[in-house]
FIKOLKOL-924677 format. One record per atom (N, C-alpha, C): atom name; residue in one letter; z, x, y. Coordinates in nm, 3 decimals, decimal comma. Layout:
BEGIN
+------+------+---------+---------+---------+
| atom | rest |       Z |       X |       Y |
+------+------+---------+---------+---------+
|   CA |    A |       Z |       X |       Y |
...
+------+------+---------+---------+---------+
//
This chain:
BEGIN
+------+------+---------+---------+---------+
| atom | rest |       Z |       X |       Y |
+------+------+---------+---------+---------+
|    N |    M |  -8,062 |  19,529 |   0,142 |
|   CA |    M |  -8,138 |  19,541 |   0,023 |
|    C |    M |  -8,286 |  19,543 |   0,051 |
|    N |    T |  -8,367 |  19,629 |   0,006 |
|   CA |    T |  -8,496 |  19,620 |   0,020 |
|    C |    T |  -8,579 |  19,549 |  -0,096 |
|    N |    V |  -8,669 |  19,465 |  -0,054 |
|   CA |    V |  -8,748 |  19,391 |  -0,141 |
|    C |    V |  -8,884 |  19,445 |  -0,133 |
|    N |    Q |  -8,943 |  19,472 |  -0,245 |
|   CA |    Q |  -9,099 |  19,541 |  -0,272 |
|    C |    Q |  -9,193 |  19,417 |  -0,254 |
|    N |    F |  -9,290 |  19,428 |  -0,190 |
|   CA |    F |  -9,386 |  19,327 |  -0,188 |
|    C |    F |  -9,534 |  19,372 |  -0,230 |
|    N |    G |  -9,605 |  19,448 |  -0,151 |
|   CA |    G |  -9,732 |  19,520 |  -0,195 |
|    C |    G |  -9,830 |  19,413 |  -0,208 |
|    N |    K |  -9,821 |  19,310 |  -0,094 |
|   CA |    K |  -9,912 |  19,197 |  -0,077 |
|    C |    K |  -9,973 |  19,182 |   0,053 |
|    N |    L | -10,073 |  19,128 |   0,054 |
|   CA |    L | -10,137 |  19,103 |   0,193 |
|    C |    L | -10,069 |  18,988 |   0,271 |
|    N |    V | -10,048 |  19,002 |   0,386 |
|   CA |    V |  -9,978 |  18,890 |   0,463 |
|    C |    V | -10,049 |  18,880 |   0,599 |
|    N |    R | -10,001 |  18,754 |   0,662 |
|   CA |    R | -10,072 |  18,728 |   0,779 |
|    C |    R | -10,054 |  18,825 |   0,890 |
|    N |    D | -10,146 |  18,844 |   0,998 |
|   CA |    D | -10,145 |  18,946 |   1,079 |
|    C |    D | -10,010 |  18,973 |   1,175 |
|    N |    N |  -9,942 |  18,853 |   1,187 |
|   CA |    N |  -9,825 |  18,872 |   1,276 |
|    C |    N |  -9,688 |  18,886 |   1,202 |
|    N |    I |  -9,692 |  18,883 |   1,065 |
|   CA |    I |  -9,561 |  18,895 |   0,975 |
|    C |    I |  -9,491 |  19,012 |   1,025 |
|    N |    V |  -9,532 |  19,129 |   1,033 |
|   CA |    V |  -9,470 |  19,261 |   1,062 |
|    C |    V |  -9,382 |  19,222 |   1,212 |
|    N |    E |  -9,442 |  19,171 |   1,298 |
|   CA |    E |  -9,378 |  19,143 |   1,430 |
|    C |    E |  -9,269 |  19,051 |   1,420 |
|    N |    I |  -9,296 |  18,954 |   1,335 |
|   CA |    I |  -9,199 |  18,845 |   1,312 |
|    C |    I |  -9,086 |  18,901 |   1,245 |
|    N |    I |  -9,103 |  18,992 |   1,149 |
|   CA |    I |  -8,993 |  19,041 |   1,069 |
|    C |    I |  -8,902 |  19,145 |   1,175 |
|    N |    T |  -8,958 |  19,215 |   1,248 |
|   CA |    T |  -8,911 |  19,312 |   1,332 |
|    C |    T |  -8,850 |  19,246 |   1,453 |
|    N |    A |  -8,893 |  19,135 |   1,503 |
|   CA |    A |  -8,834 |  19,066 |   1,607 |
|    C |    A |  -8,700 |  19,016 |   1,573 |
|    N |    K |  -8,689 |  18,979 |   1,464 |
|   CA |    K |  -8,556 |  18,922 |   1,398 |
|    C |    K |  -8,481 |  19,041 |   1,362 |
|    N |    G |  -8,492 |  19,167 |   1,406 |
|   CA |    G |  -8,414 |  19,275 |   1,382 |
|    C |    G |  -8,407 |  19,335 |   1,236 |
|    N |    D |  -8,498 |  19,301 |   1,165 |
|   CA |    D |  -8,516 |  19,360 |   1,021 |
|    C |    D |  -8,623 |  19,471 |   1,034 |
|    N |    A |  -8,597 |  19,543 |   0,910 |
|   CA |    A |  -8,698 |  19,647 |   0,904 |
|    C |    A |  -8,804 |  19,618 |   0,805 |
|    N |    C |  -8,909 |  19,680 |   0,817 |
|   CA |    C |  -9,014 |  19,692 |   0,705 |
|    C |    C |  -9,106 |  19,793 |   0,711 |
|    N |    S |  -9,168 |  19,835 |   0,602 |
|   CA |    S |  -9,284 |  19,927 |   0,593 |
|    C |    S |  -9,395 |  19,866 |   0,568 |
|    N |    W |  -9,528 |  19,899 |   0,617 |
|   CA |    W |  -9,648 |  19,835 |   0,590 |
|    C |    W |  -9,765 |  19,952 |   0,624 |
|    N |    H |  -9,879 |  19,913 |   0,565 |
|   CA |    H |  -9,987 |  19,996 |   0,589 |
|    C |    H | -10,115 |  19,918 |   0,605 |
|    N |    V | -10,223 |  19,964 |   0,654 |
|   CA |    V | -10,352 |  19,901 |   0,657 |
|    C |    V | -10,426 |  19,915 |   0,551 |
|    N |    A | -10,470 |  19,822 |   0,476 |
|   CA |    A | -10,562 |  19,833 |   0,354 |
|    C |    A | -10,691 |  19,891 |   0,381 |
|    N |    D | -10,749 |  19,973 |   0,285 |
|   CA |    D | -10,875 |  20,007 |   0,313 |
|    C |    D | -10,970 |  19,897 |   0,246 |
|    N |    E | -11,104 |  19,909 |   0,254 |
|   CA |    E | -11,185 |  19,793 |   0,218 |
|    C |    E | -11,184 |  19,739 |   0,071 |
|    N |    E | -11,158 |  19,845 |  -0,018 |
|   CA |    E | -11,143 |  19,814 |  -0,144 |
|    C |    E | -11,009 |  19,740 |  -0,197 |
|    N |    E | -10,907 |  19,792 |  -0,132 |
|   CA |    E | -10,774 |  19,722 |  -0,146 |
|    C |    E | -10,770 |  19,610 |  -0,087 |
|    N |    Y | -10,835 |  19,564 |   0,043 |
|   CA |    Y | -10,827 |  19,459 |   0,120 |
|    C |    Y | -10,906 |  19,346 |   0,046 |
|    N |    N | -11,020 |  19,379 |  -0,043 |
|   CA |    N | -11,103 |  19,293 |  -0,106 |
|    C |    N | -11,014 |  19,230 |  -0,242 |
|    N |    Q | -10,968 |  19,323 |  -0,283 |
|   CA |    Q | -10,882 |  19,316 |  -0,412 |
|    C |    Q | -10,763 |  19,214 |  -0,372 |
|    N |    L | -10,688 |  19,228 |  -0,258 |
|   CA |    L | -10,579 |  19,169 |  -0,237 |
|    C |    L | -10,608 |  19,029 |  -0,178 |
|    N |    L | -10,735 |  19,017 |  -0,133 |
|   CA |    L | -10,781 |  18,887 |  -0,082 |
|    C |    L | -10,800 |  18,793 |  -0,186 |
|    N |    R | -10,855 |  18,861 |  -0,289 |
|   CA |    R | -10,867 |  18,768 |  -0,426 |
|    C |    R | -10,732 |  18,709 |  -0,481 |
|    N |    V | -10,642 |  18,817 |  -0,469 |
|   CA |    V | -10,514 |  18,774 |  -0,525 |
|    C |    V | -10,437 |  18,671 |  -0,437 |
|    N |    K | -10,456 |  18,688 |  -0,309 |
|   CA |    K | -10,405 |  18,584 |  -0,206 |
|    C |    K | -10,474 |  18,469 |  -0,216 |
|    N |    L | -10,601 |  18,447 |  -0,247 |
|   CA |    L | -10,683 |  18,327 |  -0,255 |
|    C |    L | -10,607 |  18,238 |  -0,384 |
|    N |    G | -10,583 |  18,318 |  -0,502 |
|   CA |    G | -10,525 |  18,266 |  -0,624 |
|    C |    G | -10,380 |  18,202 |  -0,593 |
|    N |    E | -10,312 |  18,288 |  -0,508 |
|   CA |    E | -10,185 |  18,240 |  -0,476 |
|    C |    E | -10,182 |  18,117 |  -0,386 |
|    N |    E | -10,266 |  18,128 |  -0,281 |
|   CA |    E | -10,276 |  18,005 |  -0,182 |
|    C |    E | -10,336 |  17,864 |  -0,277 |
|    N |    V | -10,426 |  17,891 |  -0,349 |
|   CA |    V | -10,486 |  17,786 |  -0,442 |
|    C |    V | -10,377 |  17,729 |  -0,535 |
|    N |    A | -10,285 |  17,810 |  -0,585 |
|   CA |    A | -10,170 |  17,763 |  -0,675 |
|    C |    A | -10,075 |  17,685 |  -0,592 |
|    N |    E | -10,063 |  17,717 |  -0,466 |
|   CA |    E |  -9,964 |  17,657 |  -0,372 |
|    C |    E | -10,022 |  17,520 |  -0,345 |
|    N |    A | -10,158 |  17,511 |  -0,325 |
|   CA |    A | -10,216 |  17,384 |  -0,284 |
|    C |    A | -10,208 |  17,287 |  -0,400 |
|    N |    L | -10,224 |  17,347 |  -0,526 |
|   CA |    L | -10,228 |  17,262 |  -0,632 |
|    C |    L | -10,079 |  17,201 |  -0,669 |
|    N |    V |  -9,988 |  17,248 |  -0,628 |
|   CA |    V |  -9,853 |  17,233 |  -0,651 |
|    C |    V |  -9,807 |  17,133 |  -0,544 |
|    N |    E |  -9,835 |  17,179 |  -0,415 |
|   CA |    E |  -9,803 |  17,082 |  -0,299 |
|    C |    E |  -9,928 |  17,062 |  -0,231 |
|    N |    P | -10,001 |  16,970 |  -0,263 |
|   CA |    P | -10,140 |  16,935 |  -0,189 |
|    C |    P | -10,104 |  16,886 |  -0,043 |
|    N |    C | -10,109 |  16,954 |   0,056 |
|   CA |    C | -10,082 |  16,916 |   0,191 |
|    C |    C | -10,180 |  16,992 |   0,289 |
|    N |    L | -10,166 |  16,949 |   0,413 |
|   CA |    L | -10,254 |  17,004 |   0,529 |
|    C |    L | -10,233 |  17,145 |   0,544 |
|    N |    T | -10,114 |  17,189 |   0,536 |
|   CA |    T | -10,087 |  17,363 |   0,565 |
|    C |    T | -10,124 |  17,423 |   0,453 |
|    N |    E | -10,107 |  17,362 |   0,314 |
|   CA |    E | -10,164 |  17,457 |   0,215 |
|    C |    E | -10,305 |  17,464 |   0,189 |
|    N |    F | -10,389 |  17,348 |   0,239 |
|   CA |    F | -10,524 |  17,355 |   0,255 |
|    C |    F | -10,571 |  17,461 |   0,362 |
|    N |    A | -10,486 |  17,439 |   0,471 |
|   CA |    A | -10,523 |  17,533 |   0,584 |
|    C |    A | -10,509 |  17,701 |   0,532 |
|    N |    D | -10,426 |  17,716 |   0,468 |
|   CA |    D | -10,392 |  17,849 |   0,407 |
|    C |    D | -10,501 |  17,885 |   0,319 |
|    N |    V | -10,556 |  17,786 |   0,245 |
|   CA |    V | -10,669 |  17,824 |   0,157 |
|    C |    V | -10,792 |  17,860 |   0,227 |
|    N |    C | -10,821 |  17,796 |   0,335 |
|   CA |    C | -10,908 |  17,799 |   0,447 |
|    C |    C | -10,915 |  17,936 |   0,504 |
|    N |    E | -10,791 |  17,986 |   0,548 |
|   CA |    E | -10,768 |  18,113 |   0,606 |
|    C |    E | -10,815 |  18,215 |   0,511 |
|    N |    V | -10,771 |  18,216 |   0,398 |
|   CA |    V | -10,813 |  18,321 |   0,304 |
|    C |    V | -10,971 |  18,322 |   0,286 |
|    N |    I | -11,031 |  18,207 |   0,274 |
|   CA |    I | -11,174 |  18,200 |   0,266 |
|    C |    I | -11,219 |  18,267 |   0,389 |
|    N |    D | -11,173 |  18,222 |   0,499 |
|   CA |    D | -11,232 |  18,276 |   0,603 |
|    C |    D | -11,242 |  18,413 |   0,624 |
|    N |    A | -11,115 |  18,481 |   0,575 |
|   CA |    A | -11,098 |  18,640 |   0,583 |
|    C |    A | -11,209 |  18,690 |   0,465 |
|    N |    M | -11,227 |  18,619 |   0,354 |
|   CA |    M | -11,313 |  18,688 |   0,259 |
|    C |    M | -11,452 |  18,678 |   0,314 |
|    N |    A | -11,506 |  18,559 |   0,385 |
|   CA |    A | -11,624 |  18,541 |   0,431 |
|    C |    A | -11,646 |  18,670 |   0,543 |
|    N |    Q | -11,567 |  18,689 |   0,617 |
|   CA |    Q | -11,563 |  18,793 |   0,733 |
|    C |    Q | -11,574 |  18,931 |   0,662 |
|    N |    A | -11,530 |  18,953 |   0,546 |
|   CA |    A | -11,522 |  19,080 |   0,482 |
|    C |    A | -11,655 |  19,097 |   0,420 |
|    N |    Q | -11,735 |  18,988 |   0,396 |
|   CA |    Q | -11,867 |  18,988 |   0,364 |
|    C |    Q | -11,989 |  18,981 |   0,469 |
|    N |    G | -11,932 |  18,996 |   0,605 |
|   CA |    G | -12,014 |  18,985 |   0,707 |
|    C |    G | -12,055 |  18,843 |   0,734 |
|    N |    L | -11,972 |  18,735 |   0,688 |
|   CA |    L | -12,018 |  18,595 |   0,727 |
|    C |    L | -11,913 |  18,546 |   0,813 |
|    N |    T | -11,932 |  18,429 |   0,862 |
|   CA |    T | -11,834 |  18,368 |   0,930 |
|    C |    T | -11,798 |  18,239 |   0,858 |
|    N |    F | -11,675 |  18,181 |   0,897 |
|   CA |    F | -11,612 |  18,054 |   0,827 |
|    C |    F | -11,736 |  17,930 |   0,861 |
|    N |    D | -11,812 |  17,948 |   0,984 |
|   CA |    D | -11,900 |  17,860 |   1,019 |
|    C |    D | -12,019 |  17,854 |   0,919 |
|    N |    D | -12,043 |  17,983 |   0,879 |
|   CA |    D | -12,139 |  18,000 |   0,771 |
|    C |    D | -12,117 |  17,934 |   0,656 |
|    N |    V | -11,993 |  17,939 |   0,609 |
|   CA |    V | -11,942 |  17,887 |   0,480 |
|    C |    V | -11,933 |  17,727 |   0,521 |
|    N |    L | -11,909 |  17,681 |   0,614 |
|   CA |    L | -11,897 |  17,526 |   0,647 |
|    C |    L | -12,039 |  17,484 |   0,623 |
|    N |    K | -12,144 |  17,557 |   0,704 |
|   CA |    K | -12,289 |  17,505 |   0,689 |
|    C |    K | -12,332 |  17,508 |   0,554 |
|    N |    A | -12,311 |  17,616 |   0,469 |
|   CA |    A | -12,356 |  17,607 |   0,333 |
|    C |    A | -12,288 |  17,496 |   0,254 |
|    N |    K | -12,157 |  17,460 |   0,288 |
|   CA |    K | -12,097 |  17,360 |   0,230 |
|    C |    K | -12,149 |  17,215 |   0,264 |
|    N |    Q | -12,206 |  17,195 |   0,385 |
|   CA |    Q | -12,270 |  17,069 |   0,427 |
|    C |    Q | -12,418 |  17,089 |   0,366 |
|    N |    E | -12,494 |  17,177 |   0,345 |
|   CA |    E | -12,608 |  17,205 |   0,291 |
|    C |    E | -12,613 |  17,147 |   0,137 |
|    N |    R | -12,508 |  17,222 |   0,077 |
|   CA |    R | -12,485 |  17,168 |  -0,062 |
|    C |    R | -12,450 |  17,022 |  -0,084 |
|    N |    A | -12,364 |  16,985 |   0,009 |
|   CA |    A | -12,327 |  16,822 |   0,001 |
|    C |    A | -12,456 |  16,731 |   0,018 |
|    N |    E | -12,534 |  16,779 |   0,127 |
|   CA |    E | -12,652 |  16,704 |   0,127 |
|    C |    E | -12,745 |  16,710 |   0,020 |
|    N |    K | -12,760 |  16,806 |  -0,049 |
|   CA |    K | -12,859 |  16,850 |  -0,155 |
|    C |    K | -12,795 |  16,784 |  -0,285 |
|    N |    R | -12,663 |  16,808 |  -0,333 |
|   CA |    R | -12,613 |  16,766 |  -0,452 |
|    C |    R | -12,495 |  16,677 |  -0,427 |
|    N |    G | -12,454 |  16,652 |  -0,317 |
|   CA |    G | -12,345 |  16,554 |  -0,301 |
|    C |    G | -12,208 |  16,621 |  -0,298 |
|    N |    G | -12,104 |  16,562 |  -0,265 |
|   CA |    G | -11,970 |  16,594 |  -0,262 |
|    C |    G | -11,883 |  16,563 |  -0,389 |
|    N |    F | -11,775 |  16,535 |  -0,365 |
|   CA |    F | -11,689 |  16,498 |  -0,471 |
|    C |    F | -11,610 |  16,370 |  -0,453 |
|    N |    V | -11,645 |  16,298 |  -0,342 |
|   CA |    V | -11,567 |  16,186 |  -0,306 |
|    C |    V | -11,580 |  16,054 |  -0,395 |
|    N |    K | -11,706 |  16,062 |  -0,468 |
|   CA |    K | -11,718 |  15,936 |  -0,550 |
|    C |    K | -11,653 |  15,948 |  -0,669 |
|    N |    R | -11,581 |  16,042 |  -0,701 |
|   CA |    R | -11,508 |  16,055 |  -0,830 |
|    C |    R | -11,578 |  16,057 |  -0,951 |
|    N |    I | -11,705 |  16,111 |  -0,959 |
|   CA |    I | -11,781 |  16,070 |  -1,081 |
|    C |    I | -11,737 |  16,200 |  -1,192 |
|    N |    I | -11,722 |  16,136 |  -1,303 |
|   CA |    I | -11,699 |  16,234 |  -1,423 |
|    C |    I | -11,803 |  16,229 |  -1,525 |
|    N |    L | -11,887 |  16,337 |  -1,539 |
|   CA |    L | -11,981 |  16,336 |  -1,626 |
|    C |    L | -11,933 |  16,360 |  -1,770 |
|    N |    D | -11,958 |  16,243 |  -1,850 |
|   CA |    D | -11,895 |  16,256 |  -1,980 |
|    C |    D | -12,004 |  16,328 |  -2,091 |
|    N |    T | -12,123 |  16,282 |  -2,094 |
|   CA |    T | -12,219 |  16,342 |  -2,180 |
|    C |    T | -12,353 |  16,354 |  -2,111 |
|    N |    A | -12,444 |  16,449 |  -2,156 |
|   CA |    A | -12,577 |  16,452 |  -2,081 |
|    C |    A | -12,652 |  16,541 |  -2,184 |
|    N |    D | -12,781 |  16,508 |  -2,187 |
|   CA |    D | -12,885 |  16,599 |  -2,254 |
|    C |    D | -12,870 |  16,741 |  -2,173 |
|    N |    E | -12,921 |  16,851 |  -2,239 |
|   CA |    E | -12,900 |  16,973 |  -2,179 |
|    C |    E | -12,932 |  16,976 |  -2,041 |
|    N |    V | -12,816 |  17,010 |  -1,956 |
|   CA |    V | -12,822 |  17,015 |  -1,810 |
|    C |    V | -12,882 |  17,132 |  -1,767 |
|    N |    K | -12,987 |  17,122 |  -1,696 |
|   CA |    K | -13,035 |  17,246 |  -1,631 |
|    C |    K | -12,996 |  17,278 |  -1,498 |
|    N |    K | -12,955 |  17,416 |  -1,465 |
|   CA |    K | -12,894 |  17,454 |  -1,349 |
|    C |    K | -12,995 |  17,454 |  -1,222 |
+------+------+---------+---------+---------+
//
């Protein structure tokens, strides 16, 4: 029985499938399809991390973010550097602060 996917998969998935003796068809996405499917994949991976918050799910989210950054000409190190700069300037989320009310907040 053939299953239809039409989804972005990790680079070695085709080799893993064929090494088991199974058949599959695949193609290389153009830039537009790739960017669109990266967004879909990010949603999938975030949803999985929300259901089962664990190291491998967090790693999967990071992997997609890395690919999205590369598609924009950035590196994951660029993302991590920006993360650190934002944390230094605005803080992180470790203090568990919930803002209940405020006068008009300026961005």
